C-alpha positions in Angstrom: -165.6 -10.1 157.5 -165.3 -13.5 156.8 -162.9 -15.5 159.3 -159.7 -17.4 158.1 -161.1 -20.7 159.3 -164.3 -20.2 157.1 -162.1 -19.1 154.1 -160.1 -22.3 154.5 -163.1 -24.5 154.8 -164.6 -23.0 151.6 -161.4 -23.3 149.7 -161.0 -26.9 150.8 -164.6 -27.6 149.8 -164.1 -26.2 146.4 -160.8 -28.3 146.0 -162.6 -31.4 147.0 -165.4 -30.7 144.7 -163.0 -30.1 141.6 -161.1 -33.1 142.6 -164.4 -35.4 142.9 -165.2 -34.4 139.2 -165.2 -37.8 137.0 -163.5 -37.5 133.6 -166.0 -37.8 130.8 -166.1 -38.8 127.0 -165.7 -35.8 124.9 -165.4 -36.3 121.1 -163.7 -33.1 119.7 -164.1 -33.1 116.0 -160.7 -31.3 115.8 -158.9 -33.8 117.8 -160.6 -37.1 116.8 -161.6 -38.9 113.6 -164.8 -40.5 115.1 -168.1 -39.2 113.6 -170.6 -38.6 116.4 -174.2 -39.2 115.6 -177.5 -38.9 117.3 -180.8 -41.0 117.1 -182.2 -38.5 114.6 -179.4 -39.1 112.0 -178.7 -42.6 112.3 -180.5 -43.4 109.2 -179.0 -40.8 107.5 -175.4 -41.7 108.4 -175.5 -45.6 108.4 -178.6 -47.1 107.3 -178.9 -45.2 104.1 -175.5 -46.7 103.0 -175.7 -50.0 104.2 -175.7 -51.2 100.5 -172.2 -49.9 100.0 -170.6 -49.1 103.4 -169.4 -50.7 106.3 -170.0 -49.0 109.6 -169.3 -49.2 113.2 -171.0 -47.7 116.1 -169.9 -47.2 119.5 -172.5 -46.8 122.2 -171.0 -44.9 125.2 -172.1 -43.3 128.5 -170.4 -39.6 129.0 -169.4 -40.5 132.8 -168.6 -44.1 132.5 -165.0 -44.7 133.3 -164.8 -47.7 131.0 -165.9 -45.5 128.0 -163.4 -42.9 129.0 -160.4 -45.2 128.6 -162.0 -46.8 125.4 -162.0 -43.2 123.6 -158.3 -43.3 122.5 -158.5 -46.8 121.4 -161.5 -46.5 119.3 -160.1 -43.2 117.8 -157.2 -45.3 116.6 -160.0 -47.4 114.4 -161.6 -44.3 113.0 -157.9 -42.9 112.1 -156.8 -46.2 110.6 -159.9 -46.6 108.7 -160.5 -42.8 107.5 -162.4 -42.8 104.3 -162.8 -46.4 104.1 -165.3 -47.3 106.7 -167.8 -45.1 108.8 -166.5 -45.2 112.5 -169.2 -43.5 114.5 -170.4 -42.9 118.1 -173.6 -42.4 120.0 -174.1 -41.2 123.6 -176.6 -43.3 125.4 -176.7 -40.6 128.2 -178.4 -38.4 125.7 -180.2 -41.1 123.7 -181.0 -43.8 126.5 -184.2 -45.1 124.3 -182.4 -45.4 121.1 -179.6 -47.5 123.0 -182.3 -49.6 124.7 -184.0 -50.3 121.3 -180.5 -51.4 119.9 -180.2 -54.1 122.7 -177.5 -52.1 124.7 -177.4 -52.5 128.3 -174.0 -51.9 129.2 -171.2 -49.7 127.8 -168.7 -49.5 126.0 -170.5 -51.6 123.2 -169.7 -51.6 119.5 -172.1 -52.7 116.8 -170.9 -53.5 113.4 -173.0 -52.8 110.1 -171.6 -55.0 107.3 -172.9 -54.2 103.9 -176.7 -55.6 103.1 -177.8 -58.5 103.1 -175.3 -59.3 106.0 -177.1 -58.3 109.3 -175.8 -56.1 112.0 -174.0 -57.8 115.1 -172.4 -56.8 118.3 -168.7 -57.1 118.6 -167.6 -59.7 121.2 -163.9 -59.3 121.5 -161.4 -57.5 123.5 -162.3 -53.6 123.6 -159.0 -52.8 122.0 -158.3 -50.9 118.6 -156.6 -54.2 117.0 -159.7 -56.3 117.5 -162.1 -53.8 116.5 -160.2 -52.7 113.5 -159.6 -56.3 112.3 -163.3 -57.0 112.6 -164.5 -54.0 110.5 -161.9 -54.3 108.1 -163.0 -57.9 107.4 -166.3 -56.6 106.0 -165.1 -54.1 103.7 -166.2 -55.4 100.4 -163.4 -56.8 98.2 -163.8 -55.9 94.5 -160.3 -56.6 93.4 -159.2 -59.1 90.8 -156.4 -61.7 91.5 -154.3 -61.2 88.4 -152.2 -64.1 87.4 -150.5 -65.3 84.2 -153.5 -66.9 82.9 -156.0 -63.6 83.2 -153.5 -60.8 83.0 -153.9 -59.9 79.5 -157.9 -60.4 79.7 -158.0 -58.2 82.6 -156.0 -55.3 81.1 -157.9 -55.4 77.9 -161.6 -56.1 78.9 -163.6 -52.9 79.6 -161.2 -50.5 77.7 -162.6 -47.7 79.0 -161.8 -48.3 82.6 -158.4 -47.6 84.1 -156.7 -50.6 85.4 -154.8 -50.0 88.6 -152.6 -52.9 89.8 -151.1 -53.4 93.2 -147.9 -55.7 93.2 -147.5 -56.9 96.8 -145.3 -59.2 98.8 -148.6 -60.2 100.7 -150.8 -63.1 99.4 -154.1 -61.4 99.9 -155.3 -57.7 99.0 -154.9 -55.2 102.0 -157.6 -53.3 103.4 -156.9 -50.2 101.7 -156.9 -51.9 98.3 -160.2 -53.5 98.9 -161.7 -50.1 100.1 -160.6 -48.5 96.9 -162.0 -51.5 94.8 -165.5 -50.6 96.7 -165.6 -47.1 96.8 -168.9 -45.8 95.4 -167.6 -44.4 92.1 -164.5 -46.6 91.7 -166.4 -49.8 91.9 -168.3 -48.5 88.2 -165.6 -46.9 86.7 -162.0 -48.4 87.7 -160.8 -52.2 87.8 -158.1 -53.1 90.6 -156.0 -55.8 90.4 -153.9 -57.5 92.7 -150.9 -59.2 92.0 -148.5 -61.4 94.7 -145.0 -61.4 94.3 -145.3 -65.2 93.9 -146.6 -64.5 90.4 -143.4 -64.0 88.8 -144.4 -64.1 85.4 -146.7 -61.2 85.8 -144.3 -59.4 88.1 -141.6 -59.6 85.4 -144.1 -58.8 82.6 -144.5 -55.4 84.3 -140.9 -55.1 85.2 -141.6 -54.6 88.9 -138.6 -54.5 91.1 -140.1 -53.5 94.5 -143.0 -54.2 96.6 -145.4 -52.5 97.1 -145.7 -51.1 93.5 -149.0 -49.3 92.2 -149.3 -49.1 88.5 -151.9 -47.8 86.1 -152.8 -48.7 82.8 -155.5 -46.8 80.5 -156.4 -46.0 77.2 -158.2 -47.9 74.4 -155.3 -50.2 73.9 -153.8 -49.8 77.6 -151.1 -47.8 75.8 -150.7 -45.1 78.8 -148.8 -46.5 81.6 -148.2 -44.9 84.9 -146.5 -45.7 88.3 -147.8 -44.2 91.6 -145.1 -42.4 93.3 -147.2 -41.1 96.5 -147.7 -42.4 99.9 -149.2 -45.8 100.4 -152.2 -44.6 102.0 -156.0 -44.7 101.3 -156.5 -40.7 100.7 -153.6 -39.9 98.5 -154.2 -43.1 96.4 -157.7 -42.3 96.1 -157.1 -38.8 94.8 -154.5 -40.2 92.4 -156.6 -42.8 91.0 -159.7 -40.3 91.0 -157.7 -38.0 88.6 -158.6 -40.6 85.7 -162.0 -41.8 87.0 -164.8 -39.5 86.3 -168.5 -40.2 86.9 -170.0 -42.1 83.9 -166.5 -43.4 82.6 -166.3 -47.1 82.3 -170.0 -47.9 82.8 -171.4 -50.7 80.7 -173.0 -50.2 77.5 -176.8 -51.5 77.7 -178.4 -52.5 74.4 -182.0 -53.7 73.6 -181.6 -56.5 75.8 -181.4 -54.5 79.0 -181.7 -56.6 82.1 -179.4 -59.1 80.6 -176.0 -59.7 81.7 -174.0 -56.5 81.0 -171.6 -56.6 77.9 -168.0 -54.9 78.0 -168.0 -52.0 75.3 -165.2 -54.2 73.4 -164.5 -57.8 73.3 -161.0 -58.5 75.1 -158.2 -58.4 72.8 -154.9 -59.7 74.8 -152.7 -59.6 71.8 -153.4 -55.7 71.6 -151.4 -55.0 74.9 -149.0 -58.0 74.7 -145.3 -56.9 73.9 -145.0 -59.8 71.8 -148.3 -61.2 71.0 -149.0 -64.9 70.0 -150.2 -65.6 66.4 -153.6 -67.5 66.3 -156.7 -67.7 64.6 -158.1 -64.8 66.5 -155.2 -62.5 66.6 -153.8 -63.0 63.2 -155.9 -60.0 61.4 -154.7 -57.4 64.2 -151.1 -59.2 64.9 -149.9 -59.6 61.3 -152.2 -60.0 58.0 -154.0 -56.6 58.3 -152.1 -53.4 57.8 -148.6 -52.6 56.7 -145.1 -54.3 57.5 -143.6 -57.6 57.6 -144.1 -60.1 60.3 -141.6 -61.4 62.3 -142.8 -64.8 63.8 -140.7 -66.5 66.4 -141.4 -70.1 66.3 -141.7 -72.4 69.5 -142.6 -75.8 70.5 -144.8 -74.7 73.4 -145.0 -71.6 75.4 -142.6 -68.7 75.0 -140.6 -67.5 78.0 -140.3 -64.0 79.6 -136.7 -64.0 78.8 -137.5 -64.6 75.1 -140.0 -62.1 75.2 -137.5 -59.7 76.5 -135.2 -60.7 73.9 -137.7 -59.9 71.2 -138.7 -57.0 72.7 -135.2 -55.6 73.0 -134.9 -56.5 69.0 -138.2 -54.7 68.2 -137.1 -51.7 69.6 -133.6 -51.8 68.0 -135.0 -52.4 64.6 -137.7 -50.1 65.0 -135.2 -47.2 65.6 -133.2 -48.3 62.6 -136.2 -48.3 60.2 -137.8 -45.0 61.7 -136.4 -43.1 58.5 -136.8 -45.6 55.9 -140.4 -46.1 55.9 -140.5 -49.8 56.6 -142.3 -51.4 59.5 -141.8 -54.8 61.2 -144.3 -56.6 63.4 -143.3 -58.9 66.0 -145.1 -61.8 67.4 -144.5 -65.6 68.3 -146.2 -69.2 67.0 -146.7 -72.1 69.2 -146.1 -74.8 66.6 -147.3 -77.6 68.8 -150.6 -76.3 68.4 -150.5 -74.6 65.0 -149.3 -77.8 63.3 -150.1 -76.8 60.0 -147.7 -73.9 59.9 -145.0 -76.3 61.3 -145.6 -78.1 58.1 -145.5 -74.8 55.8 -142.4 -73.6 57.5 -140.6 -76.7 58.1 -138.0 -75.4 60.7 -134.8 -77.2 60.9 -134.9 -76.8 64.6 -136.7 -75.0 67.2 -136.7 -72.1 68.6 -136.6 -70.8 65.0 -138.1 -67.6 63.2 -139.4 -66.6 59.8 -140.2 -63.2 58.4 -143.6 -63.3 56.6 -144.7 -60.8 53.9 -148.4 -61.1 53.9 -149.1 -58.4 51.2 -149.9 -59.1 47.6 -147.9 -62.4 47.2 -147.8 -64.5 50.4 -144.2 -65.5 51.0 -141.6 -65.9 53.8 -138.0 -66.6 54.3 -136.4 -68.6 57.4 -133.9 -68.3 59.8 -130.9 -70.3 58.6 -129.6 -72.9 60.9 -126.7 -73.8 59.3 -125.8 -77.3 57.4 -125.4 -78.9 60.8 -128.0 -77.4 62.6 -125.2 -75.7 64.7 -126.9 -72.2 64.5 -129.4 -71.6 67.5 -132.3 -69.6 67.1 -131.1 -66.8 69.3 -130.7 -63.0 69.5 -127.7 -62.9 67.0 -129.0 -65.3 64.6 -132.3 -63.2 64.4 -130.3 -60.2 64.0 -128.4 -61.7 61.1 -131.9 -62.7 59.6 -133.4 -59.4 59.6 -130.2 -57.9 58.3 -130.2 -60.0 55.3 -133.9 -59.0 54.7 -133.2 -55.5 55.0 -129.9 -55.7 52.9 -132.1 -57.3 50.1 -130.3 -60.6 50.4 -133.1 -63.0 51.9 -134.5 -65.5 49.8 -138.4 -65.7 49.9 -140.3 -68.8 49.4 -144.1 -68.4 48.2 -146.9 -70.0 50.0 -148.4 -73.0 48.0 -151.5 -72.1 46.1 -151.1 -68.4 47.8 -153.5 -69.7 50.4 -153.0 -69.9 54.2 -152.8 -73.2 56.0 -155.9 -73.7 58.4 -155.7 -72.4 62.2 -156.0 -74.4 65.2 -159.3 -74.8 66.9 -158.7 -73.8 70.3 -161.1 -74.4 73.4 -162.8 -70.9 74.3 -161.6 -70.7 77.9 -163.5 -68.1 79.8 -161.0 -65.4 81.1 -161.1 -65.3 85.1 -161.9 -61.6 85.8 
């Protein structure tokens, strides 16, 4: 029979042992977003993907108090960057030789592996989630395009097989999520990601964006399919949404006999194909006006068209398209900068600007002008344009023949390389 005193001593000894047991680092796949690796799969998880993926690796010792306290901090990094970067950990208790070869003498230590050719380096900041997260995110490749008034049409129309996804933001630079989507293994070949700052008001108004952030997608050979994202602004749901329209092989460039040279888009960019009211120029005139059916409604300006004028013309276009739908007639809407196309200014002789003409490009070239009144009291606005079109449709407009039935010469414009 064991004496009461011996039982008490044994119990106290057991309690003492239990209390002395130190906490340890235990990474549970069900609880944590950290990927624990070994020396044998380091190459397969991290090294193999250095060309395309950013990784971080936490070196820890299972019984080290500092590592135990760092576990939750590091898991916040893994949760925030889930799907965007590889956030890994390795036990130096289990793999001491590997840690030694990596130059790790104390833990916790974090190594960051940017994409090649940048070398891996040791993180030197505070061992807190905010600092580690910022450092890893900084090295996520950015394949987004800063979209502005100058390049928006080229961005939308270049590479017509690739869906274009635009993020409208009140920030000045693309967020980490957007950079990660743009550099995703498949997306960087098959989708184009654009970033629009709230400050680029012309682009914001063009797409009629009212709130930030907003994500829009345009796709189709003429960017005719438009869709607004309505899900959570998180990486995984955004990736799933974009992935619906991005299949492996879609959007790849076509290589011809000159393989090895700079890749060429399947189709040259034609911004006028997606503009609501395209500009009439030497390059666009065939697609916009002079080929195909219909009359050309040409809004005449001395300089650039404004967004308000574009909206006005778009509204008139929709109104008259609806009226003409059952009459077999068609009107095509555009604008012309007479400060550049000076020979057309001579042809049309507008009494004042802005103005407009309706041009019939079929069989006999002829046009009729907006009447500004005897004292130029009639401005070239929505009402006067409506009156002009009503006269044309009513058969009351007087058309003037183009002299010699030959169009004037088009202005030669400098070939500006679109910033994409």
